[in-house]
C-alpha angles and dihedrals in degrees: 000000000000120000121236129189145168109225127202106213138138091226136022088227090073089058093049091049091051091051091049114184093001095061094091091059095048128078116239115180137166120252129212093264130077115269094001125125133178119228125195119184112194122231092246090060092047090051094045098046103022130246094253092054092050092048090050090052091052094044092093092056126076102243143164116222107218093202096047093039096223144100121240118239099253113121115254118248118263108278125198110260121207113238115256113256118238116244114285130207095291092049091052091048091054093044096248102107137072 
């Protein structure tokens, strides 16, 4: 069976580097969320390289295994965080703003 993942990464290049020589045969594509990529590893690559080898290569990346339904334990890359807005009129009225 093919392997499919969602990867948290700032750049697709990090995914390709982790996959090494098998990257050209895999599909890496952006998702509709910041710093998220889809990764599909075809069955022929899994059979040629071995599932354990591929999982070891991906172990350094924060990824969600679509078949297992879980994220691995690697910390996510730093993502830009929007600055917190200061309290507006409603916050001041309710005593929660500055």
